[in-house]
C-alpha positions in Angstrom: -8.6 17.0 -2.6 -8.3 13.3 -3.1 -9.5 10.8 -0.5 -5.9 9.9 0.3 -4.9 13.6 0.7 -7.9 14.2 2.9 -7.0 11.3 5.1 -3.5 12.5 5.6 -4.8 16.0 6.3 -7.3 14.8 8.9 -4.6 12.7 10.6 -2.1 15.6 10.7 -4.8 17.7 12.4 -5.0 15.0 15.1 -1.2 14.7 15.3 -1.5 11.0 14.2 0.6 8.9 11.9 -1.3 7.1 9.1 -1.4 3.3 9.2 -1.2 1.8 5.7 -1.9 -1.9 5.5 -1.4 -4.4 2.7 -3.1 -7.7 1.8 -3.1 -9.7 -1.4 -6.5 -10.0 -3.0 -7.8 -13.5 -3.1 -5.6 -14.8 -0.3 -6.2 -17.0 1.5 -9.5 -17.6 -0.3 -11.7 -15.9 -2.9 -14.2 -14.9 -0.3 -11.7 -13.7 2.2 -10.7 -10.4 0.8 -13.6 -8.1 1.6 -13.9 -9.4 5.2 -10.1 -8.9 5.6 -10.4 -5.3 4.3 -13.1 -4.6 6.9 -11.0 -6.2 9.6 -8.1 -3.9 8.8 -10.4 -0.9 9.1 -11.9 -2.2 12.4 -8.3 -2.6 13.7 -7.4 1.0 12.9 -6.0 1.0 9.4 -6.3 4.4 7.6 -5.4 3.3 4.1 -5.6 -0.2 2.5 -3.2 -1.4 -0.2 -4.9 -4.2 -2.1 -2.4 -6.4 -3.9 -3.2 -7.5 -7.4 -1.9 -11.1 -7.7 0.9 -11.5 -10.1 3.1 -14.5 -11.0 6.5 -12.7 -11.0 6.5 -10.1 -8.2 10.0 -8.5 -8.1 9.7 -6.5 -4.9 8.0 -9.0 -2.7 9.8 -11.4 -0.4 8.8 -15.1 0.2 5.8 -14.2 2.4 3.9 -12.1 -0.2 5.1 -14.4 -3.0 3.3 -17.2 -1.3 0.2 -15.0 -1.0 0.3 -14.3 -4.7 0.7 -18.0 -5.4 -2.3 -18.9 -3.3 -4.4 -16.1 -4.9 -3.5 -17.2 -8.4 -4.3 -20.8 -7.5 -7.7 -19.5 -6.4 -8.2 -18.1 -9.9 -8.1 -14.4 -8.7 -7.2 -11.8 -11.3 -7.5 -8.1 -11.8 -11.2 -8.1 -12.6 -11.8 -9.9 -9.3 -9.8 -7.2 -7.6 -12.1 -4.5 -9.0 -15.1 -6.5 -7.8 -13.6 -6.7 -4.3 -13.3 -2.9 -4.1 -16.8 -2.4 -5.4 -18.1 -4.8 -2.7 -16.1 -3.1 0.0 -17.5 0.3 -1.1 -21.0 -0.9 -0.5 -20.4 -0.4 3.3 -17.3 1.7 3.5 -17.0 4.9 1.4 -14.4 6.5 3.6 -11.2 4.4 3.7 -8.9 5.0 0.8 -8.0 1.9 -1.3 -4.8 1.7 -3.3 -4.3 -1.0 -5.9 -0.8 -2.3 -5.7 0.9 -4.5 -8.3 2.8 -4.7 -11.6 2.5 -3.4 -15.1 1.6 -6.6 -16.8 -2.0 -6.9 -15.7 -2.6 -3.2 -16.5 -0.9 -3.4 -19.9 -3.1 -6.5 -20.7 -6.4 -4.7 -20.1 -5.0 -1.3 -21.2 -4.2 1.8 -19.1 -7.5 3.6 -20.0 -9.6 0.6 -19.0 -7.6 0.2 -15.7 -8.2 3.8 -14.9 -11.9 3.7 -15.8 -12.5 0.6 -13.8 -10.5 1.8 -10.8 -12.6 5.0 -10.8 -15.9 3.2 -11.3 -15.4 0.8 -8.4 -14.2 3.4 -6.0 -10.4 2.8 -5.8 -8.4 5.9 -4.9 -5.0 5.2 -6.5 -2.4 2.7 -7.5 1.2 1.7 -6.9 2.7 0.1 -10.0 6.1 -1.2 -8.9 7.7 -1.5 -12.3 6.4 1.7 -13.9 9.5 4.0 -13.7 8.4 7.6 -12.9 10.5 8.8 -15.8 8.6 6.7 -18.3 4.9 7.1 -17.2 4.2 10.8 -17.2 1.2 10.2 -19.6 -0.2 7.5 -17.4 0.3 9.7 -14.3 -1.5 12.6 -16.0 -4.4 10.3 -17.0 -4.6 9.1 -13.4 -4.7 12.7 -12.1 -7.4 13.5 -14.7 -9.6 10.7 -13.1 -8.8 12.0 -9.6 -6.7 9.0 -8.8 -3.3 9.1 -7.1 -0.3 7.4 -8.7 2.0 6.5 -5.8 5.7 5.9 -6.4 8.4 4.0 -4.5 11.6 5.5 -3.4 14.6 3.5 -2.1 17.8 4.0 -0.2 19.5 4.0 -3.6 17.3 6.5 -5.2 19.2 9.4 -6.8 18.3 13.0 -6.4 17.1 13.0 -10.0 14.7 10.1 -9.3 13.4 11.9 -6.2 12.8 15.1 -8.2 10.9 13.1 -10.8 8.7 11.4 -8.2 8.0 14.8 -6.8 6.9 15.9 -10.2 4.5 13.1 -11.2 3.5 11.4 -7.9 0.3 11.7 -6.0 -1.2 10.7 -2.7 1.9 9.9 -0.8 5.4 8.7 -1.5 6.4 5.3 -0.4 9.9 5.0 1.0 11.3 1.5 0.9 13.5 1.3 4.0 15.6 -1.7 3.0 17.9 -2.7 0.1 15.9 -5.8 -0.6 12.5 -7.3 -0.8 9.5 -7.0 1.5 10.0 -8.5 5.0 13.7 -8.9 4.3 15.3 -7.4 7.5 15.2 -4.8 10.2 14.9 -1.1 9.8 17.6 1.4 10.8 15.4 4.3 11.9 18.3 6.7 12.1 19.2 6.0 8.5 15.5 6.3 7.5 15.3 9.7 9.2 18.3 11.0 7.2 16.9 9.7 3.9 13.5 11.3 4.6 15.2 14.7 5.1 16.8 14.3 1.6 13.5 13.2 0.1 11.5 16.1 1.7 13.7 18.6 0.0 11.8 17.8 -3.1 8.8 15.8 -2.3 6.0 17.8 -0.6 3.6 14.8 -0.4 3.4 12.8 2.8 6.0 10.1 3.0 5.2 6.6 4.2 7.8 4.0 5.2 7.5 0.3 4.7 9.5 -3.0 4.1 10.5 -4.3 7.5 8.0 -3.0 10.0 7.0 -6.0 12.0 5.9 -4.9 15.5 4.5 -2.0 17.5 7.8 -0.8 18.8 9.3 -0.5 15.3 6.1 1.1 14.0 6.2 3.7 16.8 9.9 4.5 16.1 9.2 4.9 12.4 6.2 7.1 13.2 8.5 9.6 14.8 10.1 10.4 11.4 7.4 9.4 8.8 3.9 10.5 7.9 2.8 6.9 7.5 3.8 3.4 8.5 3.2 0.7 5.9 2.9 -3.0 6.9 2.4 -5.9 4.5 4.4 -9.1 5.0 3.7 -9.2 8.8 0.0 -9.1 8.1 0.2 -11.9 5.5 2.1 -13.9 8.2 -0.9 -13.5 10.5 -3.1 -14.8 7.8 -0.9 -17.8 7.1 -0.7 -18.7 10.8 -4.4 -18.2 11.6 -5.8 -20.0 8.5 -8.8 -19.0 6.4 -11.5 -19.3 9.1 -9.6 -17.2 11.6 -7.7 -14.8 9.4 -10.0 -11.8 9.8 -9.9 -11.9 13.6 -6.2 -12.3 13.6 -5.6 -9.4 11.2 -7.9 -7.2 13.2 -6.1 -8.0 16.5 -2.7 -7.4 14.9 -3.8 -4.1 13.4 -5.3 -3.0 16.6 -2.0 -3.6 18.4 -0.1 -1.5 15.8 -2.6 1.3 16.0 -2.4 1.3 19.8 1.4 1.6 19.6 1.2 4.4 17.1 -1.2 6.4 19.2 0.6 5.8 22.5 
């Protein structure tokens, strides 16, 4: 059982919803990432998505775009991301870490190198936004062979055929994008999400997390009624922007604690 699968299993036994949190590596500073990862865990995050900075992110809205720009300006690339995970693992062996990003950095270093380095530093999986599930069965198999989970996105517009393919090749959990748009773009219609998750679960037996648009405890709690995980990214980046580099970790921990409290209420 992968670390991600074990986390979901343990939470299910406690009748809890997973809290999946996202930050961009290298934002707001090169030395900020590992303290922010620990702050997320201290606040109650169950899984960390660590964004690999990329110049042309197609799924991210303005908030995460700005985070990528700051990280790139700080000179942070995929090798730094591996180093952050290795540093985090020195004191936290339990919390799953998922690398989230785009194909270009992986293609540049090569899929085999990406998988080997991910495994070596203690990452547990990846989300590659622009790897279509129909076109990366070999990569998914190689990830599974290294005991890493390849997590795929599903959207309101996903066809039944796409859902079936994600069920075939995906691992860890499936990430349902609740909005027709980019991250942080609007408000979630929980009733619509519930209906879509029913259709997804006809094929996908993995846990299903919901993200894109969860901004507060009330929305997180409502989504938790129908999903196995709540995924929050843009709202956390906003906390970082508002607090500034020196106060970012404290602000992120406080926000995450508030969400965890709402989920467990």
